[in-house]
C-alpha positions as CSV (number, residue, x, y, z in Angstrom):
1,M,-7.4,22.1,13.8
2,S,-4.3,22.0,16.0
3,P,-1.7,19.3,15.3
4,Q,-2.2,15.9,16.8
5,S,0.7,13.5,17.5
6,V,1.5,10.0,18.6
7,T,4.9,8.5,19.4
8,V,5.4,4.9,18.3
9,D,8.1,2.3,17.6
10,A,7.5,2.1,13.9
11,V,5.4,3.1,10.9
12,L,4.1,0.5,8.4
13,F,3.1,1.8,5.0
14,D,0.9,0.3,2.4
15,M,2.4,0.7,-1.1
16,D,-0.1,1.2,-4.0
17,G,-2.2,4.2,-3.4
18,T,-0.3,5.2,-0.3
19,L,3.4,5.6,-1.4
20,L,2.9,5.5,-5.2
21,D,0.1,5.8,-7.7
22,S,-0.1,3.0,-10.2
23,T,-3.6,3.7,-11.3
24,P,-2.9,4.2,-15.0
25,G,-0.9,1.0,-15.3
26,V,-3.5,-1.0,-13.3
27,E,-6.4,0.3,-15.3
28,A,-4.6,-0.4,-18.6
29,T,-3.9,-4.0,-17.4
30,W,-7.5,-4.6,-16.3
31,E,-8.6,-3.3,-19.7
32,Q,-6.5,-6.1,-21.3
33,Y,-8.2,-8.7,-19.1
34,K,-11.7,-7.2,-19.6
35,E,-12.6,-9.1,-22.8
36,K,-11.0,-12.4,-22.0
37,Y,-12.8,-12.7,-18.6
38,D,-16.0,-10.7,-19.4
39,L,-15.4,-8.2,-16.6
40,D,-17.4,-5.2,-15.5
41,L,-14.4,-2.9,-15.3
42,D,-16.2,-0.3,-13.1
43,E,-17.0,-3.0,-10.5
44,V,-13.5,-4.5,-10.6
45,L,-11.8,-1.1,-10.2
46,K,-14.2,-0.2,-7.3
47,H,-13.5,-3.3,-5.3
48,A,-10.1,-4.8,-6.3
49,H,-7.8,-2.1,-5.0
50,G,-6.0,-3.1,-1.8
51,M,-6.5,-6.8,-2.3
52,R,-3.8,-9.3,-3.2
53,T,-3.6,-9.7,-7.0
54,Q,-3.8,-13.5,-6.5
55,D,-7.2,-13.0,-4.7
56,N,-8.3,-10.8,-7.5
57,M,-7.5,-13.4,-10.0
58,K,-9.6,-15.9,-8.0
59,N,-12.5,-13.5,-7.4
60,W,-12.8,-11.7,-10.7
61,C,-11.2,-14.1,-13.3
62,G,-12.3,-17.4,-11.8
63,I,-8.8,-18.8,-11.6
64,K,-9.2,-20.9,-8.4
65,G,-6.1,-23.0,-8.1
66,E,-3.3,-21.7,-5.9
67,E,-0.6,-22.4,-8.4
68,E,-2.6,-21.1,-11.3
69,S,-3.8,-17.9,-9.6
70,A,-0.3,-17.2,-8.3
71,K,1.1,-17.6,-11.8
72,E,-1.6,-15.3,-13.3
73,A,-1.0,-12.7,-10.5
74,E,2.7,-12.6,-11.4
75,K,1.8,-12.1,-15.1
76,F,-0.8,-9.4,-14.2
77,E,1.6,-7.4,-12.1
78,G,4.3,-7.6,-14.7
79,L,1.9,-6.1,-17.2
80,I,1.2,-3.2,-14.8
81,V,4.9,-2.2,-14.8
82,E,5.1,-2.7,-18.6
83,N,2.0,-0.6,-19.2
84,A,3.2,2.1,-16.7
85,K,6.6,2.3,-18.4
86,R,4.9,2.5,-21.9
87,L,2.7,5.3,-20.7
88,Q,5.7,7.2,-19.2
89,D,7.5,6.8,-22.5
90,M,4.5,8.4,-24.2
91,G,4.8,11.4,-21.8
92,K,1.9,10.3,-19.7
93,T,1.5,9.3,-16.1
94,G,2.7,5.7,-15.3
95,L,4.0,5.0,-11.8
96,I,4.6,8.1,-9.7
97,I,5.4,8.8,-6.0
98,L,2.6,10.4,-4.2
99,P,2.7,13.9,-2.5
100,G,4.5,14.0,0.9
101,V,6.0,10.5,0.6
102,K,9.5,11.6,-0.2
103,D,9.8,14.0,2.7
104,I,8.4,11.5,5.2
105,L,10.5,8.5,4.1
106,E,13.7,10.6,3.9
107,S,13.0,11.8,7.5
108,L,12.5,8.2,8.7
109,N,15.7,7.1,7.0
110,T,17.7,9.4,9.2
111,A,17.0,7.1,12.1
112,P,20.1,5.0,13.2
113,E,18.0,1.8,13.0
114,P,15.2,0.9,10.6
115,C,11.8,2.2,11.9
116,W,9.5,1.7,8.9
117,S,8.4,-1.0,6.6
118,I,6.3,-1.4,3.5
119,V,3.5,-3.9,3.7
120,T,1.9,-4.5,0.3
121,S,-0.8,-6.8,-1.2
122,A,1.4,-7.0,-4.3
123,R,3.9,-9.7,-5.1
124,Y,7.6,-9.2,-4.6
125,K,8.5,-9.1,-8.3
126,Y,6.1,-6.2,-8.9
127,A,6.9,-4.3,-5.7
128,S,10.7,-4.5,-6.3
129,A,10.1,-3.0,-9.8
130,A,7.4,-0.5,-9.0
131,L,9.2,1.2,-6.0
132,P,12.3,2.4,-7.9
133,T,10.3,3.2,-11.0
134,A,8.3,5.6,-8.9
135,A,11.5,6.9,-7.2
136,V,10.3,5.9,-3.7
137,P,13.2,6.3,-1.3
138,P,15.1,3.1,-0.3
139,H,13.4,0.8,2.2
140,H,14.9,-1.8,4.6
141,H,12.0,-4.1,5.1
142,L,9.3,-5.2,2.7
143,V,6.4,-7.6,3.2
144,T,4.6,-8.7,0.0
145,A,1.9,-11.2,-0.9
146,N,4.7,-13.8,-1.2
147,D,5.2,-13.6,2.5
148,V,1.7,-14.3,3.8
149,Q,-1.0,-16.9,3.6
150,N,-3.8,-14.4,4.2
151,G,-4.0,-11.0,2.5
152,K,-5.6,-7.9,3.7
153,P,-8.2,-7.4,5.4
154,N,-6.6,-10.2,7.5
155,P,-4.1,-8.7,10.0
156,E,-1.3,-11.1,9.0
157,P,0.5,-8.7,6.6
158,Y,0.8,-6.0,9.2
159,L,1.7,-8.4,12.0
160,K,4.6,-9.6,9.8
161,G,5.6,-6.1,9.0
162,A,5.9,-5.3,12.7
163,A,7.7,-8.5,13.4
164,K,10.4,-7.7,10.8
165,L,11.2,-4.6,12.8
166,G,11.0,-6.4,16.1
167,V,8.1,-4.4,17.4
168,D,4.5,-4.9,18.4
169,T,1.8,-3.7,16.1
170,K,0.1,-1.9,19.1
171,N,3.1,0.4,19.0
172,C,2.9,1.1,15.3
173,V,1.1,3.5,12.9
174,V,-0.3,1.9,9.8
175,V,-0.7,4.2,6.8
176,E,-3.4,3.0,4.4
177,D,-5.5,4.2,1.5
178,A,-7.9,1.3,1.0
179,P,-10.8,-0.1,3.1
180,S,-9.3,-3.6,3.2
181,G,-6.0,-2.2,4.4
182,I,-7.5,0.0,7.1
183,K,-9.4,-3.1,8.4
184,A,-6.2,-5.1,8.4
185,G,-4.4,-2.4,10.4
186,V,-7.2,-2.1,12.9
187,A,-7.4,-5.9,13.3
188,A,-3.6,-6.0,13.9
189,G,-4.2,-3.6,16.8
190,A,-2.2,-0.7,15.3
191,H,-3.0,3.0,15.2
192,V,-4.3,3.6,11.7
193,L,-3.9,6.7,9.5
194,A,-6.0,6.8,6.3
195,V,-5.1,8.8,3.3
196,C,-7.8,9.9,0.7
197,T,-5.5,9.2,-2.3
198,S,-7.6,6.4,-3.8
199,F,-11.0,6.6,-2.2
200,P,-13.2,9.5,-1.0
201,R,-13.3,10.3,2.7
202,E,-16.8,8.9,3.2
203,M,-15.6,5.4,2.0
204,L,-12.9,5.4,4.6
205,E,-14.9,6.7,7.6
206,G,-16.3,4.3,10.1
207,L,-13.6,1.6,9.5
208,G,-11.6,2.3,12.6
209,A,-8.9,4.8,11.4
210,E,-7.9,7.3,14.0
211,W,-7.0,9.9,11.5
212,I,-8.0,10.6,7.9
213,V,-6.0,13.1,5.8
214,E,-6.1,14.1,2.1
215,D,-2.5,12.9,1.6
216,L,0.9,12.7,3.3
217,T,1.7,16.3,2.9
218,H,-0.5,16.7,6.0
219,V,1.7,14.4,8.1
220,R,5.2,14.6,9.6
221,A,7.2,11.6,10.9
222,E,10.4,12.3,12.9
223,P,12.8,9.8,14.5
224,I,13.3,10.8,18.2
225,D,15.3,8.8,20.7
226,G,14.8,5.4,19.1
227,R,11.1,6.0,18.4
228,V,9.0,7.9,15.9
229,K,6.8,10.9,16.5
230,V,4.0,11.0,13.9
231,T,2.2,14.4,13.7
232,I,-1.1,15.0,11.9
233,L,-1.0,18.7,10.9
234,D,-4.7,19.2,10.2
C-alpha cells in the first residue's frame, strides 16, 4: 500500500496503550482489587481500558459517590505506578514507551510552537508519574481526567485537548488504541488513527477510525510551515 498523508494543525495522543504500555502494572493492581470487590478479572480487563479510572471505580467496584470514587481512583492509579516500579526492580516489564513513539514525539518537538497534546483518561497524579517513568519525551500540554466532567467516549477530552493548542478538532489527528477513545475522537470531529497495541484490529474496525496500523512505527509526523504532516506508511 502506498503512503497516505493528511496535513493538520495538531496531533492529540491518548496515553495508556498509545504512548506507553502500563499493562503489567494495571493487571497487578486489578489483581489486588479482585478479592475485595469480587471481580471477574477477564471481564474487567476486557472493558475497563480506555475509560476514566473514576468511572471504573463506579462501574466495577460499586463506589458511586463522586468524592469517594475520585479518591479511590487516585489510590488505584498510585498503585499502578508502585506495581510497575516494583516489577521493573525485579527485571520485569513495568511501564515502557511503545514502538515508534519516541521518534514521532521528538519530531513534533522540533516545531517552533507546540503542535501536540496528550489526552488521557487517567488522573493528573498518575499521568505525571507514568510519562517520565516510561521515558516518554517531554510534552507541553496534558489533558487528564481532572480536567473534564465527561470521560471518553464523550468528545469533551479531545475538545479540551484541541482548545489547549488553540485549534479546532476538525483540523487534528487523534491517535488512539481503545474503542472508547476512538469513539471520542470521532465524536469530536477529528481524523482518527487507531493503533493495535491493546486490542486486535477487528475490535477497532467499524468505529470510525480513518486508519488502523499495528503501532506508531508505521506513522510519521513532521512539522511543516506551522502545521503537521501525518503520513501512514502502510
